[in-house]
Backbone as ProteinMPNN parsed JSONL, in Angstrom:
{"seq_chain_A": "MLAKKIGMAEAALVLSRESGLSLRQAYRYLEVAKSRERLLPAPQPSVTLS", "coords_chain_A": {"N_chain_A": [[11.098, 133.824, 69.741], [9.502, 133.618, 67.531], [11.412, 133.822, 65.526], [12.513, 131.426, 65.524], [11.034, 129.782, 64.055], [8.776, 128.343, 65.036], [5.444, 127.244, 65.609], [2.627, 129.451, 65.94], [0.765, 128.807, 67.935], [2.242, 127.147, 69.657], [4.319, 128.973, 70.423], [2.769, 130.9, 71.658], [1.908, 129.479, 73.848], [4.301, 128.877, 75.257], [5.236, 131.464, 75.777], [3.137, 132.35, 77.331], [3.411, 130.696, 79.576], [6.026, 131.169, 80.489], [6.037, 133.943, 81.039], [3.911, 134.478, 82.639], [1.504, 135.27, 81.564], [-1.882, 135.494, 80.208], [-3.286, 133.243, 77.869], [-4.49, 134.42, 75.844], [-3.456, 137.091, 75.889], [-0.78, 136.5, 75.349], [-0.986, 135.664, 72.652], [-1.732, 138.126, 71.519], [0.568, 139.722, 71.963], [2.371, 138.247, 70.39], [1.31, 138.626, 67.864], [1.662, 141.436, 67.6], [4.415, 141.54, 67.613], [4.999, 139.999, 65.335], [4.012, 141.571, 63.284], [5.578, 143.814, 63.447], [8.116, 142.781, 62.921], [8.649, 142.804, 60.225], [8.822, 145.515, 59.644], [10.798, 146.936, 61.03], [14.022, 148.178, 60.338], [17.357, 146.828, 60.092], [19.638, 147.934, 62.553], [22.123, 150.453, 61.933], [25.721, 150.209, 62.084], [27.434, 152.016, 64.568], [29.662, 154.753, 65.046], [32.075, 155.738, 67.374], [33.129, 158.802, 68.481], [35.816, 160.393, 70.02]], "CA_chain_A": [[10.362, 132.528, 69.403], [9.051, 133.62, 66.039], [12.545, 133.651, 64.738], [12.899, 129.911, 65.575], [10.029, 129.187, 63.199], [7.846, 127.473, 65.696], [4.034, 127.709, 65.317], [2.048, 130.573, 66.764], [0.092, 128.153, 69.144], [3.28, 126.743, 70.566], [4.958, 130.128, 70.847], [1.898, 131.504, 72.641], [1.849, 128.683, 75.026], [5.556, 129.069, 75.897], [5.185, 132.815, 76.211], [2.201, 132.444, 78.443], [3.892, 130.007, 80.763], [7.229, 131.79, 80.96], [5.77, 135.327, 81.46], [2.728, 134.543, 83.47], [0.425, 135.873, 80.785], [-2.977, 134.699, 79.776], [-2.951, 132.71, 76.496], [-5.06, 135.489, 74.864], [-2.475, 138.192, 75.898], [0.384, 135.957, 74.609], [-1.311, 135.737, 71.264], [-1.729, 139.645, 71.102], [1.992, 140.085, 71.914], [2.976, 137.627, 69.251], [0.761, 139.362, 66.709], [2.37, 142.67, 67.393], [5.916, 141.203, 67.245], [5.03, 139.469, 63.984], [3.739, 142.675, 62.351], [6.741, 144.753, 63.54], [9.289, 142.138, 62.436], [8.982, 143.233, 58.844], [8.871, 146.965, 59.595], [12.039, 147.431, 61.629], [15.17, 147.878, 59.64], [18.478, 146.537, 60.956], [20.414, 149.12, 62.973], [23.475, 150.636, 61.271], [26.804, 150.346, 63.011], [27.773, 153.431, 65.01], [31.097, 155.076, 65.319], [32.267, 156.629, 68.545], [34.168, 159.773, 68.339], [36.189, 160.928, 71.352]], "C_chain_A": [[9.93, 132.525, 67.958], [10.228, 133.361, 65.16], [12.95, 132.243, 64.54], [11.948, 129.184, 64.685], [9.144, 128.153, 63.806], [6.459, 128.009, 65.521], [3.578, 128.757, 66.341], [1.405, 129.866, 68.039], [1.181, 127.732, 70.067], [4.017, 127.901, 71.172], [4.106, 130.86, 71.844], [1.883, 130.815, 73.98], [3.148, 128.838, 75.879], [5.668, 130.376, 76.536], [4.291, 133.018, 77.429], [2.807, 131.831, 79.696], [5.12, 130.698, 81.33], [7.005, 133.203, 81.488], [4.632, 135.533, 82.382], [1.546, 135.266, 82.852], [-0.662, 134.942, 80.493], [-2.61, 134.251, 78.299], [-3.418, 133.738, 75.455], [-3.987, 136.63, 74.78], [-1.262, 137.729, 75.136], [0.158, 136.017, 73.085], [-1.241, 137.279, 70.729], [-0.291, 140.047, 70.969], [2.603, 139.532, 70.616], [2.526, 138.252, 67.887], [1.47, 140.652, 66.387], [3.829, 142.551, 66.977], [5.938, 140.743, 65.805], [4.835, 140.54, 62.957], [4.954, 143.664, 62.301], [8.079, 144.087, 62.993], [9.644, 142.584, 61.051], [9.253, 144.702, 58.674], [10.173, 147.63, 60.126], [13.247, 147.127, 60.891], [16.409, 147.509, 60.587], [19.22, 147.794, 61.353], [21.8, 149.274, 62.3], [24.578, 150.652, 62.352], [27.14, 151.743, 63.393], [29.26, 153.558, 65.249], [31.199, 156.076, 66.418], [33.477, 157.562, 68.311], [34.557, 160.41, 69.751], [37.27, 161.992, 71.221]], "O_chain_A": [[10.004, 131.507, 67.269], [10.073, 132.727, 64.116], [13.615, 131.878, 63.571], [12.081, 127.965, 64.579], [8.791, 127.173, 63.15], [6.323, 129.21, 65.29], [4.116, 128.879, 67.442], [1.56, 130.401, 69.137], [1.031, 127.968, 71.266], [4.335, 127.842, 72.36], [4.642, 131.407, 72.808], [1.851, 131.424, 75.05], [3.065, 128.919, 77.104], [6.119, 130.485, 77.676], [4.617, 133.723, 78.384], [2.71, 132.416, 80.775], [5.246, 130.805, 82.55], [7.769, 133.626, 82.356], [4.4, 136.642, 82.863], [0.694, 135.807, 83.557], [-0.466, 133.727, 80.51], [-1.749, 134.833, 77.641], [-2.842, 133.895, 74.378], [-3.663, 137.071, 73.677], [-0.737, 138.495, 74.328], [1.062, 136.394, 72.339], [-0.744, 137.563, 69.64], [0.076, 140.66, 69.966], [3.256, 140.25, 69.859], [3.3, 138.362, 66.936], [1.826, 140.975, 65.254], [4.37, 143.299, 66.163], [6.878, 141.099, 65.094], [5.408, 140.468, 61.869], [5.276, 144.24, 61.262], [9.028, 144.795, 62.656], [10.823, 142.73, 60.728], [9.847, 145.113, 57.678], [10.558, 148.723, 59.709], [13.58, 145.949, 60.758], [16.416, 147.888, 61.758], [19.409, 148.665, 60.504], [22.531, 148.298, 62.139], [24.311, 151.104, 63.465], [27.121, 152.613, 62.522], [29.971, 152.615, 65.596], [30.529, 157.109, 66.426], [34.601, 157.163, 68.007], [33.701, 160.875, 70.505], [37.709, 162.553, 72.224]]}, "name": "protein", "num_of_chains": 1, "seq": "MLAKKIGMAEAALVLSRESGLSLRQAYRYLEVAKSRERLLPAPQPSVTLS"}
């Protein structure tokens, strides 16, 4: 939801409705996701050896 560039209020409302969370909990989850978005690097492709 955050990647779609919608506002926090709208994202929290959608998350709350779709997941059965309270609005307060939805905001908490979005805050965590927003802070982690910048910290996680893209995974490197893996090579399978057999």
